[in-house]
N, C-alpha and C positions, 0 to 999 in steps of 0.2 A: 452536276447534281450528285450529292452524296446521299445514298440510300442506306438505311440501317434498320435492323429489326432484332428483337430478342426471340430466340427459338423460332416458332412458326407464327409469331404475332404479326400484326399489321406493319407494313413498311412505312417508316417515317422518312421525310426528305429534308435536305438542307442544301440550299443553293450557295455555291461559293464562286466568287468572281475575282480573278487576279491573274498574274502572269508568273510562271515558273520556268526557269531555264532547265535544261537537261540535268538530271541528278539533284536538283534543288528540292527543298521541302518547305512546308508551312504547318502551323498548328492552328486548329480551330476547335471550338467547343460545340458539341451537338446539344440539342434540346433534351431535357430530361425525359426519361420514360418511367412512369410511376406505376404502382400497383403490381409489381413483380413479386411472385410468391417466394417464400423461403425455400430455396432449393438450389441445385446446380443448373446453370443456364449457358447458352451459347449466344454470343453477340456476332451478328453478321453485318458487314459493312461493304458496300461496293459502289462504284461510280458509273454514271451514265452521262451521255451528252457532252463529251469533251469538245470545247470550243463551239458548243451548240450543234454539233454534228453527230455522226454515228462512229462509235469506236471500231477501229479496224483490227485491234489486237486486245482481246479481253483476258489474256492469261494473267496479267498482273493488276487487274482492276478490283480485286476483292481481298478481304481479310476476315478471318474468323478467329475469335478468342473465347475461351471458356472462363466463367467466373461463378462465384457462389454468393448467395445472400444467406446470412445467418441470423438467427434470433438470439437475443440476450435472455437465455433461459437456463436454469430458473432464476427469477428475480426475487430476492429476499429483502427483508428490512433489518435494521439494527435492533438488538445487538446480535453479533455473530461471534462464535468462539470456537477455537480449535485447541483443546487441552490434551489431546493424545491419549486420553484415558481409556477410550473404547477402541473401535476400529480407527485406523489411520490410513489415509485421510478420512475424516468423518463426513457426515452429510454436509453438502454445500461447499466442500473444499476438494481440490484436485491437486495432483502432482504433475509437474511438467518435467519430463526427462528426455529432451530432444536427442541426446547422444545414445540412448538405450544403454546406459552405463550405470555406474554407482550413482545413487540418488538418495533423496530424503527417505528415511525409514523410521519406524517406531522402535524405541529401545526402552527397556525397563531397568537399565543400570544407572539411570540418573533422572532427575526431574527438576523443574524450576524451584530453586531454593530448598530442594528436598521436601517439598510439601505435598507431593503426590507420588504416583507409582510409575510414571512414564513421561517421555518427552520424544521429540523427533531429532534425529542426528543426520547430518551430512558429513560423511567421513571422507575428507580429502587426503587422509594419510593412508593411501593404498599403494600397492606395488607398481601399478601402471601410472605413468605421468599423465595426469588429467588437467594440466594447466590450461586455463582458458575455458574449461567446460562450465556451463551454466545449468543450474537445476532450480526449479521453481516450486513454490507452494502458492496455489491460486485460490482466492476466495471465489464465491459465486458472484453473480452480478447483484449489486446492492442498490436498492432504491433509496436515494437520499432526497427525493422531491420534497418531503415534508419533515426532514430530519432537523432536530433542534440542536443548535450549537452548544458546546463544541463537539465536533465530529473527530474522533480520536482512534488511532490504531496503537495498541500497546502490545508488547511481547517481551518475554524473558529470554535472554541470550547468555550463553557461556562459550568461551573460546580462548584458546591459547595458540600463539604462533608456533610453527616448527622452528624457525629462526628468522633472521632478517632477510634471507633470500627467498625462503619458501613460506608464504603466508597467503591468506585467503581474504575475501571481501564479502560483505552482505549488503544488498541493496533492496529498497522498497520502491516499487513503481506503481503508477495508477493509470488506468485506461478508461476513458468515457466514450470510446467509439468501437466497442466490441473487440478490442485488442489490436486494432489496426495501428495505433500509435500508443506509446507509453511515455509518461513523464516521471522522472526519478524524483522522489520526495525525501529519500533517506539513503545515505551511503556511508559505510565505515569499513575500514580494512586494516589489517596488520595490527599495530599497537593501539589504534583508536577503537578497534573492535574487541581487542583482547580484554578478558576479565581475569586472566591468570598468567603467570610467568611462562616464557617459552618452554616448550617440551619437545626435544629432538629425539626422544626414544620412546617407543610404544605409542599407543593412541591415547590422546588426552581424554580423561574422564573427570568431569568437574565435581567438586565437593559442593555441599549445600551453600557455602559462602562464596563460591566462584561464579555467581550469576549477577546480572544487571538487568533492570527493567528499562526498556526504551519506549518513548512516547513520540508518536508522529502525528502532527496536526493535519487534518484533512478538511478543514473548514472551507477551503476554496472550491470544494466539490459539492457544497450544499446546493440543493435544487436539481441535481443531476438524477436522471431516472434509472441509469444502469451503469454503475461504477464497479470496476473489477480491480482487485489489488493483488500484486505479485510480490512475494518475498523471494529474492534470488541469491543463491550462493554462487559466487564466481570463484572457481578453484584456482589456487596458485600452487597446488600439490603440497599443501601445508599440513594442517591438522583438522581435527573434527570440530564442526560447528554444531551447537545444540540450541534448539528453540523450544519454548513451552509457553502455554497460556497466551495464545494469540487472540486478542480481543478487538473487535470493532464496535465502538459504542457511539451514541449521540446523546447530547444532553449532559448536564452535570453528573459526574459519577456519584454513586451512593454506596453505602456499606451496610451489610446486614448484621454484622457482629456488634451487639450492643456494648459489650465490654470494650471493644476497640473504639467505638464511638465515644464512650465516656472518658477515654484516656486523653482526649484532646479538648482544650478550652481556648476560647477566643474572648478577650476582654479588653476594654469595655465594649459592649455591643447593646445598643447603637454606639457609634463613635463619630467624632468630628473628622476623622481621617487617620489618626494614629492609634494603633492597637497592638496587642501582643498575642502570639500563638504559643501555647504551653502544652507540651506533652508530658504526662506524668509517668509514662511507662516505656514509650517507644522512641528510638532514635529517628529524627526527621531527616530525610535525604533531600527533599526539595519542596518548594511551595510555588504554586501558580494560582493567580487570581483572575477570574473572568467577570466581565460585566454581563448585563442581561442579553446583549447581542452576541455573546460567545467570544468576544475579543479579549485577548490576554492583556491585562493592564499592569501585571506585576509577575515577575518570574525570578526565582532564585534557587540555585543549586547549593545546598548546604549539607552539613553533617552535624546536626545539633543533638547533643546528648539529652536524655530526659531530664526534666525539672529545670531546664535553662530556658527562659522565655526568649522568643524570637520577635524582634521589633519590626513592625510593618508600618509604612507611611503611604497612605492614599490621599493625602491632603490636596494633591493636584487633580484628583478625580472629582467629578460632579457627585452630588448627592444621589443615592440610589442603593439598590440591593446588589451585592457582589457575592460571587461564589469562590470560596477559598479551598483549593484542592491541596491537601496535605499528603505527601507520599513518604512512606518508609521503604525499606528495601524489599518488602514483600506485599504491602497493602497500600490502598489509597482511600481517602475519605474526603468528602466535600461538606463544608459548613458554610452557612450564610452569615454575612456581615452587613449591617445596615449603616451606611454612611449618611449622616445628617449634618449638613453645614449650617452654621449659625446665620 
């Protein structure tokens, strides 16, 4: 008989029948114990009635293990933003520095595309070799139970390698089990992360043009009640990594700047499937189109100068409303297109 209890709770029993030779082992699953409070606990397990008789030696018949139950608190909803303009980390964000060493800090010497006064820096270019060290920026737990697609993480990054030997990486991971397990949804390092040429002297400091906006799709986590996001710098003892304007959003993105909105035209609208996107002022870096379910039906990385129309073909898509997300190097805007098949 396997006896087990949590703390001073009632004893549960589990009957096991089988045959074990000396030194052999087996694995079995106990019934669940529910209603345990959020706190630290002790699990006590011990055996009785070996072979249906009385145990003659009880010294090795028990095991005690400690564990903790944690709560996903606080739980917030989208949108969530870390722009480093006030205190860093700001409310609902935390820093993970498991090595108690160099980690993410706020700096006022750079900012995303030079549009603000601060950003965060992870300086891998230090005197001590910190290769293999990981440092994290954590979001709070985010409730995506009723989130509208698309669910998106965007951030601005600036980075230069030290050289081909010493370079660093950036990863984004997501947990929906209170941090017990993590799934990597984004990863770049070395030249794929770099936004500027190698810099092997001094510490890299980006100019306003040495930034890139990254977009990570989180649609697979829709409906989850407590999702936590981690941005992780993995050091290769290379150069400084800069992040700014970290945003977690759900639903089609919008823009509040009226002049920016008026700078983009979509025609004809409605359309039978083929249409054009025209920017009269800004260079377009990418276009993504979503259907009403938040699914990407069109995606293109481009660098189209103003006043040159961009041809889009959605003739293979069914009739309906679509959201056209137009990105420049610093901004995004979403416009609607109505596809009407004959």
